[in-house]
KEGUGU-175225 format. One record per residue: residue number from 1; x, y, z of N, C-alpha, C in turn. Coordinates in Angstrom, 1 decimal. Example, Ala and Ser with C-alpha at 12.3 -4.5 7.8 and 13.67 -1.06 7.14 Angstrom:
BEGIN
1,13.2,-5.7,7.8,12.3,-4.5,7.8,13.2,-3.3,7.8
2,12.8,-2.2,7.1,13.7,-1.1,7.1,12.9,0.0,7.9
//
This chain:
BEGIN
1,7.1,19.2,-148.0,7.0,19.9,-146.7,8.0,20.9,-146.6
2,7.7,22.1,-146.2,8.6,23.2,-146.1,9.6,23.0,-144.9
3,10.9,23.1,-145.2,11.9,23.0,-144.2,12.6,24.3,-144.0
4,12.9,24.6,-142.7,13.6,25.8,-142.4,14.9,25.5,-141.6
5,15.9,26.3,-141.9,17.2,26.1,-141.2,17.9,27.4,-141.1
6,18.9,27.4,-140.3,19.8,28.6,-140.3,21.2,28.2,-140.9
7,21.6,28.9,-141.9,22.8,28.5,-142.7,23.9,29.5,-142.4
8,25.0,29.1,-142.0,26.2,29.9,-141.7,26.8,30.3,-143.0
9,26.9,31.7,-143.3,27.4,32.2,-144.5,28.4,33.3,-144.1
10,29.7,33.0,-144.2,30.7,33.9,-143.7,30.5,34.1,-142.2
11,30.4,35.3,-141.8,30.1,35.6,-140.4,28.7,35.8,-140.1
12,27.8,35.4,-141.0,26.4,35.6,-140.9,25.7,34.3,-140.6
13,24.5,34.4,-140.0,23.6,33.3,-139.9,22.3,33.7,-140.7
14,22.1,33.0,-141.8,20.9,33.4,-142.7,19.8,32.4,-142.5
15,18.6,32.8,-142.2,17.5,32.0,-142.1,17.0,31.6,-143.5
16,16.9,30.2,-143.7,16.6,29.7,-145.0,15.4,28.8,-144.9
17,14.5,28.9,-145.9,13.3,28.1,-146.0,13.3,27.4,-147.4
18,13.0,26.2,-147.5,12.9,25.5,-148.8,11.9,24.4,-148.9
19,11.5,24.1,-150.1,10.5,23.1,-150.3,10.7,22.5,-151.7
20,10.5,21.2,-151.8,10.6,20.6,-153.1,12.0,19.9,-153.3
21,12.1,19.0,-154.2,13.4,18.2,-154.4,13.7,18.1,-155.8
22,13.2,19.0,-156.7,13.5,18.9,-158.1,14.9,19.1,-158.4
23,15.4,18.7,-159.6,16.8,18.9,-160.0,17.2,20.3,-160.3
24,16.2,21.2,-160.6,16.5,22.6,-160.8,16.0,23.4,-159.6
25,16.8,24.5,-159.3,16.5,25.3,-158.1,16.0,26.7,-158.5
26,15.0,27.2,-157.8,14.6,28.5,-157.9,14.8,29.2,-156.6
27,15.7,30.3,-156.6,16.0,31.0,-155.4,15.3,32.3,-155.4
28,14.5,32.5,-154.4,13.6,33.7,-154.3,14.3,34.8,-153.4
29,14.3,36.1,-153.9,14.8,37.2,-153.1,13.6,38.1,-152.8
30,13.5,38.5,-151.5,12.4,39.4,-151.1,12.9,40.8,-151.3
31,11.9,41.8,-151.1,12.3,43.2,-151.1,11.8,43.8,-149.8
32,11.7,45.1,-149.7,11.2,45.7,-148.5,9.7,45.9,-148.6
33,8.9,45.6,-147.7,9.1,45.1,-146.4,9.0,43.6,-146.3
34,9.5,42.9,-147.3,9.3,41.5,-147.3,10.2,40.7,-146.4
35,9.9,39.5,-146.3,10.8,38.5,-145.6,10.6,37.2,-146.3
36,11.2,36.1,-145.8,11.1,34.8,-146.5,9.7,34.4,-146.7
37,8.8,34.7,-145.7,7.4,34.4,-145.7,6.7,35.0,-146.9
38,7.2,36.1,-147.4,6.5,36.7,-148.6,6.4,35.8,-149.8
39,7.2,34.8,-149.9,7.3,34.0,-151.1,6.7,32.6,-150.9
40,6.0,32.4,-149.8,5.6,31.0,-149.4,4.6,30.5,-150.4
41,3.6,31.2,-150.9,2.7,30.7,-151.9,3.3,30.3,-153.2
42,4.2,31.2,-153.7,4.9,31.0,-155.0,5.8,29.8,-154.9
43,6.4,29.6,-153.7,7.3,28.5,-153.5,6.6,27.1,-153.6
44,5.4,27.1,-153.0,4.6,25.8,-153.1,4.3,25.5,-154.6
45,3.9,26.5,-155.3,3.6,26.3,-156.7,4.8,25.9,-157.5
46,5.9,26.5,-157.3,7.2,26.1,-158.0,7.6,24.7,-157.6
47,7.4,24.3,-156.3,7.8,23.0,-155.9,6.9,22.0,-156.5
48,5.6,22.3,-156.6,4.6,21.3,-157.2,4.9,21.2,-158.7
49,5.6,22.2,-159.3,6.0,22.1,-160.7,7.3,21.3,-161.0
50,7.9,20.8,-159.9,9.1,20.0,-160.0,10.4,20.6,-159.7
51,10.3,21.8,-159.1,11.6,22.5,-158.8,11.8,22.5,-157.3
52,13.1,22.7,-156.9,13.4,22.9,-155.5,13.4,24.4,-155.3
53,12.5,24.9,-154.4,12.3,26.3,-154.2,12.9,26.7,-152.8
54,13.7,27.7,-152.9,14.5,28.2,-151.7,14.3,29.7,-151.6
55,14.1,30.1,-150.4,14.2,31.6,-150.1,14.9,31.8,-148.7
56,15.2,33.0,-148.4,15.9,33.3,-147.2,15.7,34.7,-146.8
57,15.9,35.0,-145.5,15.9,36.4,-145.0,17.3,37.0,-145.3
58,17.3,38.2,-146.0,18.6,38.9,-146.1,19.1,39.3,-144.7
59,20.4,39.6,-144.6,21.0,40.0,-143.4,20.2,41.2,-142.8
60,19.9,41.2,-141.5,19.1,42.3,-140.9,17.6,42.1,-141.0
61,17.1,41.1,-141.8,15.7,40.9,-141.9,15.3,39.7,-141.2
62,14.0,39.7,-140.7,13.4,38.5,-140.2,14.3,37.8,-139.2
63,14.6,36.5,-139.4,15.4,35.7,-138.5,16.8,35.6,-138.8
64,17.3,36.3,-139.8,18.7,36.3,-140.1,19.4,37.3,-139.2
65,20.7,37.1,-139.0,21.5,38.0,-138.1,22.1,39.2,-138.8
66,22.8,40.0,-138.0,23.5,41.2,-138.4,22.5,42.3,-138.7
67,22.4,43.2,-137.7,21.5,44.4,-137.9,22.3,45.5,-138.6
68,21.5,46.4,-139.2,22.2,47.5,-140.0,23.0,48.3,-139.1
69,22.7,48.5,-137.9,23.5,49.4,-137.0,24.8,48.7,-136.7
70,24.9,47.4,-136.9,26.2,46.7,-136.7,27.1,46.7,-137.9
71,26.4,46.6,-139.1,27.2,46.6,-140.3,26.3,47.1,-141.4
72,26.6,48.2,-142.0,25.8,48.8,-143.0,26.1,48.1,-144.3
73,25.2,47.3,-144.9,25.4,46.5,-146.0,25.1,47.3,-147.3
74,25.8,47.0,-148.4,25.5,47.5,-149.7,25.1,46.4,-150.6
75,24.8,46.7,-151.8,24.4,45.7,-152.8,25.5,44.6,-153.0
76,26.7,45.1,-153.1,27.8,44.1,-153.3,27.9,43.1,-152.2
77,27.7,43.6,-150.9,27.7,42.7,-149.8,26.7,41.6,-149.9
78,25.5,42.0,-150.4,24.4,41.0,-150.5,24.6,40.0,-151.6
79,25.3,40.5,-152.7,25.6,39.5,-153.8,26.6,38.5,-153.2
80,27.6,38.9,-152.4,28.5,37.9,-151.8,27.7,37.0,-150.9
81,26.7,37.5,-150.2,25.9,36.6,-149.3,25.2,35.5,-150.2
82,24.6,36.0,-151.3,23.9,35.1,-152.2,24.7,34.0,-152.7
83,25.9,34.3,-153.2,26.8,33.3,-153.8,27.3,32.4,-152.7
84,27.6,32.9,-151.5,28.0,32.1,-150.4,26.9,31.1,-150.0
85,25.7,31.6,-150.1,24.5,30.7,-149.7,24.4,29.6,-150.7
86,24.6,29.9,-152.0,24.5,28.8,-153.1,25.6,27.8,-152.8
87,26.8,28.3,-152.4,27.9,27.4,-152.1,27.6,26.5,-150.9
88,27.1,27.1,-149.9,26.8,26.3,-148.7,25.7,25.3,-148.9
89,24.8,25.5,-149.9,23.8,24.5,-150.2,24.2,23.6,-151.3
90,25.4,23.7,-151.8,26.0,22.9,-152.9,25.1,23.0,-154.1
91,24.8,24.2,-154.5,24.0,24.5,-155.7,24.9,25.2,-156.7
92,25.1,24.6,-157.8,25.9,25.2,-158.9,25.3,26.4,-159.6
93,24.0,26.2,-160.0,23.3,27.2,-160.7,21.8,27.2,-160.3
94,21.2,28.4,-160.4,19.8,28.5,-160.0,19.1,29.5,-160.8
95,17.8,29.4,-160.9,16.9,30.5,-161.4,16.7,31.4,-160.3
96,16.8,32.7,-160.6,16.7,33.8,-159.5,15.4,34.5,-159.7
97,14.6,34.7,-158.7,13.4,35.4,-158.8,13.4,36.5,-157.7
98,13.4,37.7,-158.1,13.5,38.8,-157.2,12.4,39.9,-157.4
99,12.0,40.5,-156.3,11.1,41.6,-156.2,11.7,42.8,-155.6
100,11.4,44.0,-156.1,11.8,45.2,-155.5,13.4,45.3,-155.5
101,14.0,45.6,-154.4,15.5,45.6,-154.4,16.1,44.2,-154.6
102,15.2,43.1,-154.4,15.6,41.8,-154.7,15.8,41.6,-156.2
103,15.0,42.3,-157.0,15.2,42.3,-158.5,16.5,42.8,-158.9
104,16.9,43.9,-158.3,18.3,44.5,-158.6,19.4,43.5,-158.3
105,19.2,42.8,-157.1,20.2,41.7,-156.8,20.2,40.6,-157.8
106,19.1,40.2,-158.3,19.0,39.2,-159.3,19.8,39.6,-160.6
107,19.6,40.9,-161.0,20.4,41.4,-162.1,21.9,41.4,-161.8
108,22.2,41.8,-160.6,23.7,41.9,-160.3,24.3,40.5,-160.2
109,23.7,39.6,-159.6,24.3,38.2,-159.6,24.4,37.7,-161.0
110,23.4,37.9,-161.8,23.5,37.4,-163.2,24.7,38.0,-164.0
111,25.0,39.3,-163.7,26.1,40.0,-164.4,27.4,39.7,-163.8
112,27.5,39.6,-162.5,28.8,39.4,-161.9,29.2,37.9,-161.8
113,28.1,37.0,-161.7,28.4,35.6,-161.6,27.5,34.9,-162.6
114,27.6,35.1,-163.9,26.7,34.4,-164.8,26.8,32.9,-164.8
115,27.9,32.4,-164.3,28.1,30.9,-164.2,27.2,30.3,-163.2
116,26.6,31.1,-162.3,25.7,30.6,-161.2,24.2,30.7,-161.5
117,23.9,31.3,-162.7,22.5,31.6,-163.0,22.0,30.9,-164.2
118,20.8,30.2,-164.0,20.1,29.6,-165.1,19.2,30.6,-165.8
119,18.7,31.5,-165.1,17.7,32.5,-165.6,17.3,33.4,-164.5
120,16.7,34.6,-164.9,16.1,35.5,-163.9,14.7,35.9,-164.2
121,13.9,36.1,-163.1,12.6,36.6,-163.2,12.5,37.7,-162.2
122,11.9,38.9,-162.6,11.8,40.0,-161.7,10.4,40.5,-161.6
123,10.1,41.1,-160.5,8.7,41.6,-160.2,8.9,43.1,-159.8
124,8.1,44.0,-160.4,8.1,45.4,-159.9,9.3,46.2,-160.2
125,10.2,45.7,-161.1,11.5,46.4,-161.3,12.0,46.1,-162.7
126,12.1,47.0,-163.6,12.8,46.7,-164.9,14.3,46.6,-164.7
127,15.0,46.2,-165.7,16.4,46.1,-165.6,17.1,47.4,-165.2
128,17.7,47.3,-164.0,18.4,48.5,-163.5,19.5,47.9,-162.6
129,20.6,48.7,-162.6,21.8,48.4,-161.8,22.1,49.6,-160.9
130,22.7,49.4,-159.7,23.0,50.5,-158.9,24.0,51.4,-159.6
131,23.8,52.7,-159.4,24.7,53.7,-160.1,23.9,54.8,-160.7
132,24.6,55.9,-160.9,23.9,57.1,-161.4,23.2,56.9,-162.8
133,23.6,56.0,-163.6,23.0,55.7,-164.9,21.9,54.7,-164.8
134,21.8,54.0,-163.6,20.8,53.0,-163.5,19.6,53.4,-162.6
135,19.8,53.6,-161.4,18.8,54.0,-160.4,18.8,55.5,-160.3
136,18.0,56.2,-161.1,18.0,57.7,-161.1,16.9,58.2,-160.2
137,17.1,58.2,-158.9,16.1,58.6,-158.0,15.8,60.0,-158.1
138,16.6,60.8,-158.7,16.3,62.2,-158.9,15.1,62.5,-159.8
139,14.7,61.5,-160.5,13.5,61.6,-161.4,12.2,61.3,-160.6
140,12.3,60.9,-159.4,11.1,60.6,-158.6,10.5,61.9,-158.0
141,9.2,61.9,-157.7,8.7,63.0,-157.0,9.3,63.2,-155.6
142,9.5,64.4,-155.1,10.2,64.6,-153.9,9.5,64.0,-152.7
143,8.2,63.8,-152.8,7.4,63.1,-151.7,7.4,61.6,-151.8
144,8.2,61.0,-152.7,8.2,59.6,-152.9,8.8,58.9,-151.7
145,8.2,57.7,-151.3,8.7,57.0,-150.2,10.2,56.7,-150.3
146,10.7,56.4,-151.6,12.1,56.1,-151.8,13.0,57.2,-151.3
147,12.6,58.4,-151.7,13.5,59.6,-151.3,13.3,59.9,-149.8
148,12.0,59.9,-149.4,11.8,60.2,-148.0,12.5,59.2,-147.0
149,12.5,57.9,-147.3,13.1,57.0,-146.4,14.5,56.8,-146.6
150,15.1,57.5,-147.7,16.5,57.5,-147.9,17.2,58.5,-147.0
151,16.4,59.4,-146.4,17.0,60.5,-145.6,17.3,59.8,-144.2
152,18.6,60.0,-143.8,19.0,59.3,-142.5,18.0,59.7,-141.4
153,17.5,58.6,-140.7,16.7,58.8,-139.6,15.2,59.1,-139.8
154,14.8,59.4,-141.1,13.4,59.8,-141.3,12.5,58.6,-141.2
155,12.9,57.5,-141.8,12.0,56.3,-141.7,11.9,55.8,-140.3
156,13.0,55.8,-139.6,13.0,55.4,-138.2,12.1,56.3,-137.3
157,12.1,57.6,-137.6,11.3,58.5,-136.9,9.8,58.3,-137.2
158,9.5,58.0,-138.5,8.1,57.8,-138.9,7.6,56.4,-138.3
159,8.5,55.4,-138.4,8.1,54.1,-137.9,8.0,54.1,-136.4
160,8.8,54.9,-135.7,9.0,54.8,-134.3,7.7,55.2,-133.5
161,6.7,55.8,-134.2,5.5,56.1,-133.5,4.5,55.0,-133.4
162,4.8,53.8,-134.0,3.9,52.7,-134.1,4.6,51.4,-133.7
163,3.8,50.4,-133.3,4.3,49.1,-133.1,4.5,48.4,-134.5
164,5.2,47.2,-134.4,5.6,46.5,-135.7,4.4,46.1,-136.5
165,3.3,45.7,-135.8,2.1,45.2,-136.5,1.4,46.3,-137.2
166,1.3,47.5,-136.6,0.7,48.7,-137.2,1.5,49.1,-138.4
167,2.8,49.1,-138.3,3.7,49.5,-139.4,3.5,48.6,-140.6
168,3.5,47.3,-140.4,3.3,46.4,-141.5,1.9,46.5,-142.1
169,0.9,46.7,-141.3,-0.5,46.9,-141.8,-0.5,48.2,-142.7
170,0.1,49.2,-142.2,0.0,50.5,-142.9,0.8,50.4,-144.3
171,1.9,49.7,-144.3,2.7,49.5,-145.5,1.9,48.7,-146.5
172,1.3,47.7,-146.1,0.5,46.8,-147.1,-0.7,47.5,-147.6
173,-1.3,48.3,-146.8,-2.5,49.1,-147.2,-2.0,50.2,-148.2
174,-0.9,50.9,-147.9,-0.4,52.0,-148.8,0.0,51.4,-150.1
175,0.7,50.3,-150.1,1.4,49.8,-151.4,0.6,48.8,-152.1
176,-0.7,48.6,-151.7,-1.5,47.7,-152.5,-2.5,48.4,-153.5
177,-2.4,49.7,-153.5,-3.2,50.5,-154.4,-2.6,50.5,-155.8
178,-3.3,51.2,-156.7,-2.9,51.3,-158.1,-1.8,52.3,-158.3
179,-1.6,53.2,-157.3,-0.6,54.3,-157.4,0.3,54.3,-156.1
180,1.6,54.6,-156.3,2.4,54.7,-155.1,2.1,56.0,-154.3
181,2.2,55.9,-153.0,1.9,57.1,-152.2,3.0,58.2,-152.3
182,2.5,59.4,-152.4,3.4,60.6,-152.5,3.0,61.5,-151.3
183,3.9,61.8,-150.5,3.6,62.7,-149.3,3.8,64.2,-149.7
184,3.0,65.0,-149.1,3.2,66.4,-149.2,4.3,66.9,-148.4
185,4.6,68.2,-148.5,5.8,68.8,-147.8,5.6,68.6,-146.3
186,4.4,68.7,-145.7,4.2,68.6,-144.3,3.6,67.3,-143.9
187,3.8,66.3,-144.7,3.3,64.9,-144.4,4.5,63.9,-144.3
188,4.2,62.8,-143.6,5.1,61.7,-143.6,4.3,60.6,-144.3
189,5.1,59.6,-144.9,4.5,58.5,-145.7,3.4,57.8,-144.8
190,3.8,57.5,-143.6,2.9,56.7,-142.7,1.6,57.5,-142.3
191,1.6,58.8,-142.5,0.4,59.6,-142.2,-0.6,59.5,-143.4
192,-0.3,58.9,-144.4,-1.2,58.8,-145.6,-2.2,57.7,-145.5
193,-2.1,56.9,-144.4,-2.9,55.7,-144.3,-4.2,56.1,-143.6
194,-5.3,55.7,-144.2,-6.6,55.8,-143.5,-6.8,54.6,-142.6
195,-6.9,54.8,-141.3,-6.9,53.7,-140.4,-8.2,52.8,-140.6
196,-9.2,53.3,-141.3,-10.4,52.5,-141.5,-10.2,51.6,-142.7
197,-9.2,51.7,-143.5,-9.0,50.9,-144.7,-8.6,49.5,-144.3
198,-9.3,48.5,-144.9,-9.0,47.1,-144.5,-7.7,46.7,-145.2
199,-7.2,45.6,-144.8,-6.1,45.0,-145.5,-6.5,44.5,-146.8
200,-5.6,44.4,-147.8,-5.9,43.9,-149.1,-6.4,42.4,-148.9
201,-7.3,41.9,-149.8,-7.8,40.6,-149.6,-6.8,39.4,-149.6
202,-5.7,39.7,-150.2,-4.6,38.6,-150.3,-3.7,38.6,-149.2
203,-3.9,39.5,-148.2,-3.0,39.6,-147.0,-3.8,39.5,-145.8
204,-3.7,38.4,-145.1,-4.7,38.1,-144.0,-4.1,38.6,-142.7
205,-5.0,38.5,-141.7,-4.6,38.9,-140.3,-3.5,37.9,-139.8
206,-3.6,36.6,-140.3,-2.6,35.6,-139.9,-1.3,36.0,-140.5
207,-1.3,36.4,-141.8,0.0,36.9,-142.4,0.5,38.1,-141.6
208,-0.3,39.0,-141.3,0.1,40.2,-140.5,0.8,39.8,-139.2
209,0.2,38.8,-138.5,0.8,38.4,-137.2,2.2,37.8,-137.4
210,2.3,37.0,-138.5,3.7,36.4,-138.8,4.7,37.5,-139.1
211,4.3,38.4,-139.9,5.2,39.5,-140.3,5.6,40.3,-139.0
212,4.6,40.7,-138.2,4.9,41.4,-137.0,5.8,40.7,-136.0
213,5.6,39.4,-135.9,6.5,38.6,-135.0,8.0,38.6,-135.5
214,8.1,38.4,-136.8,9.5,38.4,-137.4,10.1,39.7,-137.4
215,9.4,40.8,-137.6,10.0,42.1,-137.5,10.3,42.6,-136.1
216,9.6,42.1,-135.1,9.9,42.3,-133.8,11.3,41.8,-133.5
217,11.7,40.7,-134.2,13.0,40.1,-134.0,14.1,41.0,-134.6
218,13.8,41.4,-135.9,14.9,42.1,-136.6,14.8,43.6,-136.5
219,13.6,44.2,-136.1,13.5,45.6,-136.1,13.1,46.1,-137.5
220,12.6,47.4,-137.5,12.2,48.0,-138.7,13.0,49.3,-138.9
221,14.2,49.2,-139.4,15.0,50.3,-139.7,15.3,50.3,-141.2
222,15.3,51.4,-141.8,15.3,51.4,-143.2,16.4,52.3,-143.8
223,17.1,51.7,-144.8,18.1,52.5,-145.5,17.9,52.1,-147.0
224,17.5,53.0,-147.8,17.2,52.7,-149.2,18.5,52.8,-150.0
225,18.6,52.1,-151.1,19.8,52.3,-152.0,19.9,53.8,-152.5
226,21.1,54.3,-152.5,21.3,55.6,-153.0,21.5,55.6,-154.5
227,21.6,56.8,-155.0,21.8,57.0,-156.5,23.1,56.4,-157.0
228,24.1,56.3,-156.1,25.4,55.7,-156.5,25.5,54.3,-156.1
229,24.4,53.7,-155.6,24.3,52.3,-155.4,25.1,51.8,-154.2
230,25.3,52.7,-153.2,26.0,52.2,-152.0,25.2,51.7,-150.9
231,23.9,51.8,-151.0,23.0,51.5,-149.8,22.1,50.3,-150.1
232,21.5,49.8,-149.0,20.5,48.8,-149.2,19.5,48.9,-148.1
233,18.3,48.5,-148.3,17.3,48.6,-147.3,17.4,47.5,-146.3
234,17.7,47.8,-145.0,17.8,46.8,-144.0,17.1,47.3,-142.7
//
């Protein structure tokens, strides 16, 4: 049975979900626009395979506390959160599974704290670390969502025209295709969605309702990692 709790980590309260009681731990990291709920199906499979599966909302996401306007977090801050979370749960070592910017964090924890890592699995991101030699965003098309939403206030302006449910619906329609969306000079990323397009078959209306509820709690403000690795999406 999936259990949920709020764990105090430093000055933060992180929302944690876990299932399974195996001797080995798999810790899941979400990306943007993910939350702990993004990993629920994989967690059940991992638990059924004999592992203890744990995930959580990063600071500023879902049901965890600390909004980006209160404290702008960088990758190093989130690595500290992850290690503190392992400590609070009395976990010496874990397998780390990360997607999107969560994959970058899996790499960082493995390099900075190898004694806490049994292995890493990443989705959607090859080995990269923050910094000019790692995340070379200058190689992306200028209409890429990464560059567009890295501009201060641009994501907020684009998102601000819609309610949380519409934003999440649009994001999952846009990013479930075979190619990433690229906006023209006079377009915003959110304008690329055809409103008649259905949700992808693996993302239900019930899923959408859960996401919308949780993002109404945390808000949808976006700051992408910069080329020098000082930022994080929150």
